mmCIF file as Biopython writes it, N, C-alpha, C and O atoms, coordinates in Angstrom:
data_model
#
loop_
_atom_site.group_PDB
_atom_site.id
_atom_site.type_symbol
_atom_site.label_atom_id
_atom_site.label_alt_id
_atom_site.label_comp_id
_atom_site.label_asym_id
_atom_site.label_entity_id
_atom_site.label_seq_id
_atom_site.pdbx_PDB_ins_code
_atom_site.Cartn_x
_atom_site.Cartn_y
_atom_site.Cartn_z
_atom_site.occupancy
_atom_site.B_iso_or_equiv
_atom_site.auth_seq_id
_atom_site.auth_asym_id
_atom_site.pdbx_PDB_model_num
ATOM 1   N N  . UNK A ? 1  ? -14.299 -14.145 6.118  1.0 0.0 1  A 1 
ATOM 2   C CA . UNK A ? 1  ? -13.699 -14.237 7.442  1.0 0.0 1  A 1 
ATOM 3   C C  . UNK A ? 1  ? -13.895 -15.659 7.964  1.0 0.0 1  A 1 
ATOM 4   O O  . UNK A ? 1  ? -14.966 -16.251 7.826  1.0 0.0 1  A 1 
ATOM 5   N N  . UNK A ? 2  ? -12.852 -16.176 8.554  1.0 0.0 2  A 1 
ATOM 6   C CA . UNK A ? 2  ? -12.908 -17.511 9.145  1.0 0.0 2  A 1 
ATOM 7   C C  . UNK A ? 2  ? -13.627 -17.466 10.484 1.0 0.0 2  A 1 
ATOM 8   O O  . UNK A ? 2  ? -13.804 -16.396 11.067 1.0 0.0 2  A 1 
ATOM 9   N N  . UNK A ? 3  ? -14.042 -18.634 10.970 1.0 0.0 3  A 1 
ATOM 10  C CA . UNK A ? 3  ? -14.647 -18.718 12.297 1.0 0.0 3  A 1 
ATOM 11  C C  . UNK A ? 3  ? -13.561 -18.528 13.345 1.0 0.0 3  A 1 
ATOM 12  O O  . UNK A ? 3  ? -12.497 -19.142 13.266 1.0 0.0 3  A 1 
ATOM 13  N N  . UNK A ? 4  ? -13.831 -17.681 14.319 1.0 0.0 4  A 1 
ATOM 14  C CA . UNK A ? 4  ? -12.888 -17.421 15.398 1.0 0.0 4  A 1 
ATOM 15  C C  . UNK A ? 4  ? -13.166 -18.359 16.561 1.0 0.0 4  A 1 
ATOM 16  O O  . UNK A ? 4  ? -14.293 -18.821 16.739 1.0 0.0 4  A 1 
ATOM 17  N N  . UNK A ? 5  ? -12.144 -18.639 17.348 1.0 0.0 5  A 1 
ATOM 18  C CA . UNK A ? 5  ? -12.321 -19.406 18.579 1.0 0.0 5  A 1 
ATOM 19  C C  . UNK A ? 5  ? -13.090 -18.556 19.580 1.0 0.0 5  A 1 
ATOM 20  O O  . UNK A ? 5  ? -13.090 -17.328 19.493 1.0 0.0 5  A 1 
ATOM 21  N N  . UNK A ? 6  ? -13.746 -19.217 20.536 1.0 0.0 6  A 1 
ATOM 22  C CA . UNK A ? 6  ? -14.406 -18.482 21.599 1.0 0.0 6  A 1 
ATOM 23  C C  . UNK A ? 6  ? -13.366 -17.638 22.322 1.0 0.0 6  A 1 
ATOM 24  O O  . UNK A ? 6  ? -12.299 -18.131 22.685 1.0 0.0 6  A 1 
ATOM 25  N N  . UNK A ? 7  ? -13.678 -16.377 22.526 1.0 0.0 7  A 1 
ATOM 26  C CA . UNK A ? 7  ? -12.778 -15.480 23.233 1.0 0.0 7  A 1 
ATOM 27  C C  . UNK A ? 7  ? -11.698 -14.848 22.374 1.0 0.0 7  A 1 
ATOM 28  O O  . UNK A ? 7  ? -10.918 -14.034 22.869 1.0 0.0 7  A 1 
ATOM 29  N N  . UNK A ? 8  ? -11.636 -15.200 21.115 1.0 0.0 8  A 1 
ATOM 30  C CA . UNK A ? 8  ? -10.630 -14.626 20.206 1.0 0.0 8  A 1 
ATOM 31  C C  . UNK A ? 8  ? -11.187 -13.346 19.603 1.0 0.0 8  A 1 
ATOM 32  O O  . UNK A ? 8  ? -12.335 -13.305 19.159 1.0 0.0 8  A 1 
ATOM 33  N N  . UNK A ? 9  ? -10.365 -12.302 19.590 1.0 0.0 9  A 1 
ATOM 34  C CA . UNK A ? 9  ? -10.797 -11.075 18.935 1.0 0.0 9  A 1 
ATOM 35  C C  . UNK A ? 9  ? -9.610  -10.395 18.274 1.0 0.0 9  A 1 
ATOM 36  O O  . UNK A ? 9  ? -8.481  -10.467 18.758 1.0 0.0 9  A 1 
ATOM 37  N N  . UNK A ? 10 ? -9.887  -9.740  17.168 1.0 0.0 10 A 1 
ATOM 38  C CA . UNK A ? 10 ? -8.889  -8.974  16.431 1.0 0.0 10 A 1 
ATOM 39  C C  . UNK A ? 10 ? -9.517  -7.617  16.151 1.0 0.0 10 A 1 
ATOM 40  O O  . UNK A ? 10 ? -10.577 -7.537  15.530 1.0 0.0 10 A 1 
ATOM 41  N N  . UNK A ? 11 ? -8.864  -6.545  16.609 1.0 0.0 11 A 1 
ATOM 42  C CA . UNK A ? 11 ? -9.409  -5.198  16.452 1.0 0.0 11 A 1 
ATOM 43  C C  . UNK A ? 11 ? -8.367  -4.291  15.818 1.0 0.0 11 A 1 
ATOM 44  O O  . UNK A ? 11 ? -7.184  -4.357  16.152 1.0 0.0 11 A 1 
ATOM 45  N N  . UNK A ? 12 ? -8.814  -3.453  14.910 1.0 0.0 12 A 1 
ATOM 46  C CA . UNK A ? 12 ? -7.946  -2.498  14.236 1.0 0.0 12 A 1 
ATOM 47  C C  . UNK A ? 12 ? -8.145  -1.127  14.843 1.0 0.0 12 A 1 
ATOM 48  O O  . UNK A ? 12 ? -9.277  -0.658  14.971 1.0 0.0 12 A 1 
ATOM 49  N N  . UNK A ? 13 ? -7.051  -0.478  15.218 1.0 0.0 13 A 1 
ATOM 50  C CA . UNK A ? 13 ? -7.089  0.884   15.768 1.0 0.0 13 A 1 
ATOM 51  C C  . UNK A ? 13 ? -6.840  1.863   14.626 1.0 0.0 13 A 1 
ATOM 52  O O  . UNK A ? 13 ? -5.735  1.932   14.090 1.0 0.0 13 A 1 
ATOM 53  N N  . UNK A ? 14 ? -7.864  2.612   14.261 1.0 0.0 14 A 1 
ATOM 54  C CA . UNK A ? 14 ? -7.759  3.514   13.111 1.0 0.0 14 A 1 
ATOM 55  C C  . UNK A ? 14 ? -6.825  4.689   13.366 1.0 0.0 14 A 1 
ATOM 56  O O  . UNK A ? 14 ? -6.309  5.276   12.414 1.0 0.0 14 A 1 
ATOM 57  N N  . UNK A ? 15 ? -6.596  5.045   14.617 1.0 0.0 15 A 1 
ATOM 58  C CA . UNK A ? 15 ? -5.712  6.172   14.924 1.0 0.0 15 A 1 
ATOM 59  C C  . UNK A ? 15 ? -4.247  5.773   14.754 1.0 0.0 15 A 1 
ATOM 60  O O  . UNK A ? 15 ? -3.497  6.442   14.044 1.0 0.0 15 A 1 
ATOM 61  N N  . UNK A ? 16 ? -3.843  4.688   15.405 1.0 0.0 16 A 1 
ATOM 62  C CA . UNK A ? 16 ? -2.445  4.250   15.328 1.0 0.0 16 A 1 
ATOM 63  C C  . UNK A ? 16 ? -2.191  3.317   14.144 1.0 0.0 16 A 1 
ATOM 64  O O  . UNK A ? 16 ? -1.045  3.029   13.802 1.0 0.0 16 A 1 
ATOM 65  N N  . UNK A ? 17 ? -3.294  2.845   13.516 1.0 0.0 17 A 1 
ATOM 66  C CA . UNK A ? 17 ? -3.234  1.878   12.414 1.0 0.0 17 A 1 
ATOM 67  C C  . UNK A ? 17 ? -2.507  0.598   12.837 1.0 0.0 17 A 1 
ATOM 68  O O  . UNK A ? 17 ? -1.762  -0.007  12.066 1.0 0.0 17 A 1 
ATOM 69  N N  . UNK A ? 18 ? -2.752  0.212   14.088 1.0 0.0 18 A 1 
ATOM 70  C CA . UNK A ? 18 ? -2.184  -0.989  14.681 1.0 0.0 18 A 1 
ATOM 71  C C  . UNK A ? 18 ? -3.301  -1.984  14.991 1.0 0.0 18 A 1 
ATOM 72  O O  . UNK A ? 18 ? -4.481  -1.682  14.807 1.0 0.0 18 A 1 
ATOM 73  N N  . UNK A ? 19 ? -2.918  -3.174  15.465 1.0 0.0 19 A 1 
ATOM 74  C CA . UNK A ? 19 ? -3.886  -4.237  15.693 1.0 0.0 19 A 1 
ATOM 75  C C  . UNK A ? 19 ? -3.748  -4.776  17.115 1.0 0.0 19 A 1 
ATOM 76  O O  . UNK A ? 19 ? -2.643  -5.036  17.590 1.0 0.0 19 A 1 
ATOM 77  N N  . UNK A ? 20 ? -4.879  -4.936  17.778 1.0 0.0 20 A 1 
ATOM 78  C CA . UNK A ? 20 ? -4.944  -5.558  19.098 1.0 0.0 20 A 1 
ATOM 79  C C  . UNK A ? 20 ? -5.571  -6.932  18.926 1.0 0.0 20 A 1 
ATOM 80  O O  . UNK A ? 20 ? -6.585  -7.086  18.245 1.0 0.0 20 A 1 
ATOM 81  N N  . UNK A ? 21 ? -4.952  -7.932  19.555 1.0 0.0 21 A 1 
ATOM 82  C CA . UNK A ? 21 ? -5.446  -9.305  19.450 1.0 0.0 21 A 1 
ATOM 83  C C  . UNK A ? 21 ? -5.608  -9.872  20.849 1.0 0.0 21 A 1 
ATOM 84  O O  . UNK A ? 21 ? -4.738  -9.698  21.701 1.0 0.0 21 A 1 
ATOM 85  N N  . UNK A ? 22 ? -6.714  -10.543 21.081 1.0 0.0 22 A 1 
ATOM 86  C CA . UNK A ? 22 ? -6.857  -11.382 22.262 1.0 0.0 22 A 1 
ATOM 87  C C  . UNK A ? 22 ? -6.991  -12.804 21.748 1.0 0.0 22 A 1 
ATOM 88  O O  . UNK A ? 22 ? -7.901  -13.122 20.983 1.0 0.0 22 A 1 
ATOM 89  N N  . UNK A ? 23 ? -6.066  -13.656 22.183 1.0 0.0 23 A 1 
ATOM 90  C CA . UNK A ? 23 ? -6.048  -15.027 21.705 1.0 0.0 23 A 1 
ATOM 91  C C  . UNK A ? 23 ? -5.620  -15.944 22.836 1.0 0.0 23 A 1 
ATOM 92  O O  . UNK A ? 23 ? -4.517  -15.821 23.371 1.0 0.0 23 A 1 
ATOM 93  N N  . UNK A ? 24 ? -6.504  -16.863 23.193 1.0 0.0 24 A 1 
ATOM 94  C CA . UNK A ? 24 ? -6.244  -17.830 24.262 1.0 0.0 24 A 1 
ATOM 95  C C  . UNK A ? 24 ? -5.771  -17.149 25.546 1.0 0.0 24 A 1 
ATOM 96  O O  . UNK A ? 24 ? -4.764  -17.522 26.148 1.0 0.0 24 A 1 
ATOM 97  N N  . UNK A ? 25 ? -6.542  -16.139 25.935 1.0 0.0 25 A 1 
ATOM 98  C CA . UNK A ? 25 ? -6.346  -15.392 27.183 1.0 0.0 25 A 1 
ATOM 99  C C  . UNK A ? 25 ? -5.041  -14.613 27.241 1.0 0.0 25 A 1 
ATOM 100 O O  . UNK A ? 25 ? -4.568  -14.281 28.329 1.0 0.0 25 A 1 
ATOM 101 N N  . UNK A ? 26 ? -4.457  -14.319 26.097 1.0 0.0 26 A 1 
ATOM 102 C CA . UNK A ? 26 ? -3.264  -13.472 26.051 1.0 0.0 26 A 1 
ATOM 103 C C  . UNK A ? 26 ? -3.517  -12.333 25.082 1.0 0.0 26 A 1 
ATOM 104 O O  . UNK A ? 26 ? -4.169  -12.505 24.052 1.0 0.0 26 A 1 
ATOM 105 N N  . UNK A ? 27 ? -2.991  -11.165 25.428 1.0 0.0 27 A 1 
ATOM 106 C CA . UNK A ? 27 ? -3.118  -9.999  24.565 1.0 0.0 27 A 1 
ATOM 107 C C  . UNK A ? 27 ? -1.856  -9.841  23.724 1.0 0.0 27 A 1 
ATOM 108 O O  . UNK A ? 27 ? -0.740  -10.064 24.192 1.0 0.0 27 A 1 
ATOM 109 N N  . UNK A ? 28 ? -2.064  -9.453  22.482 1.0 0.0 28 A 1 
ATOM 110 C CA . UNK A ? 28 ? -0.960  -9.214  21.555 1.0 0.0 28 A 1 
ATOM 111 C C  . UNK A ? 28 ? -1.222  -7.881  20.875 1.0 0.0 28 A 1 
ATOM 112 O O  . UNK A ? 28 ? -2.373  -7.501  20.656 1.0 0.0 28 A 1 
ATOM 113 N N  . UNK A ? 29 ? -0.154  -7.175  20.544 1.0 0.0 29 A 1 
ATOM 114 C CA . UNK A ? 29 ? -0.257  -5.884  19.884 1.0 0.0 29 A 1 
ATOM 115 C C  . UNK A ? 29 ? 0.660   -5.905  18.677 1.0 0.0 29 A 1 
ATOM 116 O O  . UNK A ? 29 ? 1.860   -6.141  18.814 1.0 0.0 29 A 1 
ATOM 117 N N  . UNK A ? 30 ? 0.115   -5.664  17.507 1.0 0.0 30 A 1 
ATOM 118 C CA . UNK A ? 30 ? 0.911   -5.592  16.287 1.0 0.0 30 A 1 
ATOM 119 C C  . UNK A ? 30 ? 1.067   -4.122  15.914 1.0 0.0 30 A 1 
ATOM 120 O O  . UNK A ? 30 ? 0.098   -3.445  15.570 1.0 0.0 30 A 1 
ATOM 121 N N  . UNK A ? 31 ? 2.281   -3.656  15.987 1.0 0.0 31 A 1 
ATOM 122 C CA . UNK A ? 31 ? 2.561   -2.249  15.694 1.0 0.0 31 A 1 
ATOM 123 C C  . UNK A ? 31 ? 2.415   -2.018  14.197 1.0 0.0 31 A 1 
ATOM 124 O O  . UNK A ? 31 ? 2.967   -2.761  13.386 1.0 0.0 31 A 1 
ATOM 125 N N  . UNK A ? 32 ? 1.680   -0.997  13.847 1.0 0.0 32 A 1 
ATOM 126 C CA . UNK A ? 32 ? 1.491   -0.636  12.452 1.0 0.0 32 A 1 
ATOM 127 C C  . UNK A ? 32 ? 2.635   0.225   11.954 1.0 0.0 32 A 1 
ATOM 128 O O  . UNK A ? 32 ? 3.733   0.182   12.509 1.0 0.0 32 A 1 
ATOM 129 N N  . UNK A ? 33 ? 2.400   0.971   10.959 1.0 0.0 33 A 1 
ATOM 130 C CA . UNK A ? 33 ? 1.053   1.191   10.422 1.0 0.0 33 A 1 
ATOM 131 C C  . UNK A ? 33 ? 0.675   0.176   9.345  1.0 0.0 33 A 1 
ATOM 132 O O  . UNK A ? 33 ? 1.485   -0.193  8.495  1.0 0.0 33 A 1 
ATOM 133 N N  . UNK A ? 34 ? -0.579  -0.260  9.411  1.0 0.0 34 A 1 
ATOM 134 C CA . UNK A ? 34 ? -1.171  -1.052  8.349  1.0 0.0 34 A 1 
ATOM 135 C C  . UNK A ? 34 ? -1.951  -0.090  7.465  1.0 0.0 34 A 1 
ATOM 136 O O  . UNK A ? 34 ? -2.451  0.928   7.944  1.0 0.0 34 A 1 
ATOM 137 N N  . UNK A ? 35 ? -2.058  -0.400  6.199  1.0 0.0 35 A 1 
ATOM 138 C CA . UNK A ? 35 ? -2.672  0.537   5.255  1.0 0.0 35 A 1 
ATOM 139 C C  . UNK A ? 35 ? -4.162  0.751   5.508  1.0 0.0 35 A 1 
ATOM 140 O O  . UNK A ? 35 ? -4.723  1.765   5.093  1.0 0.0 35 A 1 
ATOM 141 N N  . UNK A ? 36 ? -4.794  -0.188  6.178  1.0 0.0 36 A 1 
ATOM 142 C CA . UNK A ? 36 ? -6.217  -0.054  6.461  1.0 0.0 36 A 1 
ATOM 143 C C  . UNK A ? 36 ? -6.702  -1.225  7.288  1.0 0.0 36 A 1 
ATOM 144 O O  . UNK A ? 36 ? -5.937  -2.126  7.633  1.0 0.0 36 A 1 
ATOM 145 N N  . UNK A ? 37 ? -7.996  -1.194  7.602  1.0 0.0 37 A 1 
ATOM 146 C CA . UNK A ? 37 ? -8.592  -2.218  8.460  1.0 0.0 37 A 1 
ATOM 147 C C  . UNK A ? 37 ? -8.417  -3.623  7.884  1.0 0.0 37 A 1 
ATOM 148 O O  . UNK A ? 37 ? -8.062  -4.553  8.608  1.0 0.0 37 A 1 
ATOM 149 N N  . UNK A ? 38 ? -8.663  -3.775  6.597  1.0 0.0 38 A 1 
ATOM 150 C CA . UNK A ? 38 ? -8.584  -5.101  5.974  1.0 0.0 38 A 1 
ATOM 151 C C  . UNK A ? 38 ? -7.182  -5.706  6.134  1.0 0.0 38 A 1 
ATOM 152 O O  . UNK A ? 38 ? -7.049  -6.874  6.499  1.0 0.0 38 A 1 
ATOM 153 N N  . UNK A ? 39 ? -6.148  -4.916  5.864  1.0 0.0 39 A 1 
ATOM 154 C CA . UNK A ? 39 ? -4.771  -5.412  6.001  1.0 0.0 39 A 1 
ATOM 155 C C  . UNK A ? 39 ? -4.418  -5.685  7.458  1.0 0.0 39 A 1 
ATOM 156 O O  . UNK A ? 39 ? -3.732  -6.661  7.760  1.0 0.0 39 A 1 
ATOM 157 N N  . UNK A ? 40 ? -4.884  -4.829  8.358  1.0 0.0 40 A 1 
ATOM 158 C CA . UNK A ? 40 ? -4.615  -5.022  9.778  1.0 0.0 40 A 1 
ATOM 159 C C  . UNK A ? 40 ? -5.258  -6.284  10.329 1.0 0.0 40 A 1 
ATOM 160 O O  . UNK A ? 40 ? -4.622  -7.054  11.049 1.0 0.0 40 A 1 
ATOM 161 N N  . UNK A ? 41 ? -6.520  -6.489  9.987  1.0 0.0 41 A 1 
ATOM 162 C CA . UNK A ? 41 ? -7.229  -7.685  10.448 1.0 0.0 41 A 1 
ATOM 163 C C  . UNK A ? 41 ? -6.583  -8.937  9.864  1.0 0.0 41 A 1 
ATOM 164 O O  . UNK A ? 41 ? -6.441  -9.942  10.561 1.0 0.0 41 A 1 
ATOM 165 N N  . UNK A ? 42 ? -6.192  -8.884  8.600  1.0 0.0 42 A 1 
ATOM 166 C CA . UNK A ? 42 ? -5.527  -10.034 7.974  1.0 0.0 42 A 1 
ATOM 167 C C  . UNK A ? 42 ? -4.224  -10.355 8.702  1.0 0.0 42 A 1 
ATOM 168 O O  . UNK A ? 42 ? -3.913  -11.526 8.918  1.0 0.0 42 A 1 
ATOM 169 N N  . UNK A ? 43 ? -3.466  -9.338  9.081  1.0 0.0 43 A 1 
ATOM 170 C CA . UNK A ? 43 ? -2.221  -9.556  9.826  1.0 0.0 43 A 1 
ATOM 171 C C  . UNK A ? 43 ? -2.514  -10.153 11.202 1.0 0.0 43 A 1 
ATOM 172 O O  . UNK A ? 43 ? -1.792  -11.036 11.666 1.0 0.0 43 A 1 
ATOM 173 N N  . UNK A ? 44 ? -3.568  -9.674  11.848 1.0 0.0 44 A 1 
ATOM 174 C CA . UNK A ? 44 ? -3.957  -10.217 13.151 1.0 0.0 44 A 1 
ATOM 175 C C  . UNK A ? 44 ? -4.380  -11.671 13.057 1.0 0.0 44 A 1 
ATOM 176 O O  . UNK A ? 44 ? -4.025  -12.483 13.911 1.0 0.0 44 A 1 
ATOM 177 N N  . UNK A ? 45 ? -5.136  -12.000 12.024 1.0 0.0 45 A 1 
ATOM 178 C CA . UNK A ? 45 ? -5.551  -13.392 11.840 1.0 0.0 45 A 1 
ATOM 179 C C  . UNK A ? 45 ? -4.350  -14.280 11.529 1.0 0.0 45 A 1 
ATOM 180 O O  . UNK A ? 45 ? -4.296  -15.425 11.977 1.0 0.0 45 A 1 
ATOM 181 N N  . UNK A ? 46 ? -3.395  -13.766 10.771 1.0 0.0 46 A 1 
ATOM 182 C CA . UNK A ? 46 ? -2.187  -14.548 10.491 1.0 0.0 46 A 1 
ATOM 183 C C  . UNK A ? 46 ? -1.398  -14.790 11.768 1.0 0.0 46 A 1 
ATOM 184 O O  . UNK A ? 46 ? -0.867  -15.882 11.970 1.0 0.0 46 A 1 
ATOM 185 N N  . UNK A ? 47 ? -1.314  -13.785 12.633 1.0 0.0 47 A 1 
ATOM 186 C CA . UNK A ? 47 ? -0.631  -13.951 13.916 1.0 0.0 47 A 1 
ATOM 187 C C  . UNK A ? 47 ? -1.293  -15.067 14.722 1.0 0.0 47 A 1 
ATOM 188 O O  . UNK A ? 47 ? -0.606  -15.886 15.333 1.0 0.0 47 A 1 
ATOM 189 N N  . UNK A ? 48 ? -2.626  -15.100 14.723 1.0 0.0 48 A 1 
ATOM 190 C CA . UNK A ? 48 ? -3.342  -16.153 15.440 1.0 0.0 48 A 1 
ATOM 191 C C  . UNK A ? 48 ? -3.065  -17.519 14.826 1.0 0.0 48 A 1 
ATOM 192 O O  . UNK A ? 48 ? -2.924  -18.504 15.551 1.0 0.0 48 A 1 
ATOM 193 N N  . UNK A ? 49 ? -2.985  -17.591 13.505 1.0 0.0 49 A 1 
ATOM 194 C CA . UNK A ? 49 ? -2.619  -18.863 12.861 1.0 0.0 49 A 1 
ATOM 195 C C  . UNK A ? 49 ? -1.227  -19.296 13.313 1.0 0.0 49 A 1 
ATOM 196 O O  . UNK A ? 49 ? -0.995  -20.469 13.606 1.0 0.0 49 A 1 
ATOM 197 N N  . UNK A ? 50 ? -0.306  -18.337 13.365 1.0 0.0 50 A 1 
ATOM 198 C CA . UNK A ? 50 ? 1.056   -18.639 13.814 1.0 0.0 50 A 1 
ATOM 199 C C  . UNK A ? 50 ? 1.071   -19.150 15.254 1.0 0.0 50 A 1 
ATOM 200 O O  . UNK A ? 50 ? 1.951   -19.920 15.639 1.0 0.0 50 A 1 
ATOM 201 N N  . UNK A ? 51 ? 0.088   -18.712 16.045 1.0 0.0 51 A 1 
ATOM 202 C CA . UNK A ? 51 ? -0.014  -19.124 17.447 1.0 0.0 51 A 1 
ATOM 203 C C  . UNK A ? 51 ? -0.813  -20.417 17.633 1.0 0.0 51 A 1 
ATOM 204 O O  . UNK A ? 51 ? -0.960  -20.896 18.757 1.0 0.0 51 A 1 
ATOM 205 N N  . UNK A ? 52 ? -1.333  -20.985 16.532 1.0 0.0 52 A 1 
ATOM 206 C CA . UNK A ? 52 ? -2.011  -22.273 16.630 1.0 0.0 52 A 1 
ATOM 207 C C  . UNK A ? 52 ? -3.480  -22.301 16.289 1.0 0.0 52 A 1 
ATOM 208 O O  . UNK A ? 52 ? -4.107  -23.356 16.387 1.0 0.0 52 A 1 
ATOM 209 N N  . UNK A ? 53 ? -4.058  -21.171 15.890 1.0 0.0 53 A 1 
ATOM 210 C CA . UNK A ? 53 ? -5.481  -21.134 15.545 1.0 0.0 53 A 1 
ATOM 211 C C  . UNK A ? 53 ? -5.737  -21.900 14.258 1.0 0.0 53 A 1 
ATOM 212 O O  . UNK A ? 53 ? -5.024  -21.719 13.271 1.0 0.0 53 A 1 
ATOM 213 N N  . UNK A ? 54 ? -6.732  -22.738 14.264 1.0 0.0 54 A 1 
ATOM 214 C CA . UNK A ? 54 ? -7.138  -23.467 13.063 1.0 0.0 54 A 1 
ATOM 215 C C  . UNK A ? 54 ? -8.569  -23.105 12.666 1.0 0.0 54 A 1 
ATOM 216 O O  . UNK A ? 54 ? -8.804  -22.696 11.529 1.0 0.0 54 A 1 
ATOM 217 N N  . UNK A ? 55 ? -9.503  -23.244 13.562 1.0 0.0 55 A 1 
ATOM 218 C CA . UNK A ? 55 ? -10.890 -22.858 13.308 1.0 0.0 55 A 1 
ATOM 219 C C  . UNK A ? 55 ? -11.629 -22.852 14.626 1.0 0.0 55 A 1 
ATOM 220 O O  . UNK A ? 55 ? -11.110 -23.319 15.639 1.0 0.0 55 A 1 
ATOM 221 N N  . UNK A ? 56 ? -12.822 -22.333 14.616 1.0 0.0 56 A 1 
ATOM 222 C CA . UNK A ? 56 ? -13.614 -22.274 15.836 1.0 0.0 56 A 1 
ATOM 223 C C  . UNK A ? 56 ? -15.080 -22.325 15.508 1.0 0.0 56 A 1 
ATOM 224 O O  . UNK A ? 56 ? -15.469 -22.644 14.384 1.0 0.0 56 A 1 
ATOM 225 N N  . UNK A ? 57 ? -15.895 -22.008 16.492 1.0 0.0 57 A 1 
ATOM 226 C CA . UNK A ? 57 ? -17.348 -22.092 16.312 1.0 0.0 57 A 1 
ATOM 227 C C  . UNK A ? 57 ? -18.014 -20.730 16.208 1.0 0.0 57 A 1 
ATOM 228 O O  . UNK A ? 57 ? -19.109 -20.621 15.654 1.0 0.0 57 A 1 
ATOM 229 N N  . UNK A ? 58 ? -17.382 -19.699 16.724 1.0 0.0 58 A 1 
ATOM 230 C CA . UNK A ? 58 ? -18.040 -18.411 16.855 1.0 0.0 58 A 1 
ATOM 231 C C  . UNK A ? 58 ? -17.373 -17.391 15.934 1.0 0.0 58 A 1 
ATOM 232 O O  . UNK A ? 58 ? -16.148 -17.345 15.826 1.0 0.0 58 A 1 
ATOM 233 N N  . UNK A ? 59 ? -18.169 -16.598 15.292 1.0 0.0 59 A 1 
ATOM 234 C CA . UNK A ? 59 ? -17.626 -15.532 14.444 1.0 0.0 59 A 1 
ATOM 235 C C  . UNK A ? 59 ? -17.445 -14.253 15.270 1.0 0.0 59 A 1 
ATOM 236 O O  . UNK A ? 59 ? -18.210 -13.976 16.194 1.0 0.0 59 A 1 
ATOM 237 N N  . UNK A ? 60 ? -16.435 -13.503 14.917 1.0 0.0 60 A 1 
ATOM 238 C CA . UNK A ? 60 ? -16.169 -12.225 15.561 1.0 0.0 60 A 1 
ATOM 239 C C  . UNK A ? 60 ? -17.190 -11.200 15.108 1.0 0.0 60 A 1 
ATOM 240 O O  . UNK A ? 60 ? -17.557 -11.151 13.934 1.0 0.0 60 A 1 
ATOM 241 N N  . UNK A ? 61 ? -17.644 -10.387 16.037 1.0 0.0 61 A 1 
ATOM 242 C CA . UNK A ? 61 ? -18.496 -9.264  15.679 1.0 0.0 61 A 1 
ATOM 243 C C  . UNK A ? 61 ? -17.649 -8.225  14.963 1.0 0.0 61 A 1 
ATOM 244 O O  . UNK A ? 61 ? -16.479 -8.042  15.299 1.0 0.0 61 A 1 
ATOM 245 N N  . UNK A ? 62 ? -18.214 -7.558  14.001 1.0 0.0 62 A 1 
ATOM 246 C CA . UNK A ? 62 ? -17.504 -6.472  13.323 1.0 0.0 62 A 1 
ATOM 247 C C  . UNK A ? 62 ? -17.243 -5.358  14.315 1.0 0.0 62 A 1 
ATOM 248 O O  . UNK A ? 62 ? -18.152 -4.925  15.023 1.0 0.0 62 A 1 
ATOM 249 N N  . UNK A ? 63 ? -15.976 -4.883  14.371 1.0 0.0 63 A 1 
ATOM 250 C CA . UNK A ? 63 ? -15.619 -3.794  15.292 1.0 0.0 63 A 1 
ATOM 251 C C  . UNK A ? 63 ? -15.091 -2.613  14.531 1.0 0.0 63 A 1 
ATOM 252 O O  . UNK A ? 63 ? -14.737 -1.599  15.133 1.0 0.0 63 A 1 
#
């Protein structure tokens, strides 16, 4: 896992198999279904890259 920016979070919803992202004070929702947590988180991180994320100082806590 890459270092996340302060305040950045990516969470996988196991019920809907979708992804919630908080990135630079904006919320994003990626509609699933993703096959599992690993694929969902990877999609969320890619979305953040598309929005300008390069690297940060703080790692995300496992959720």
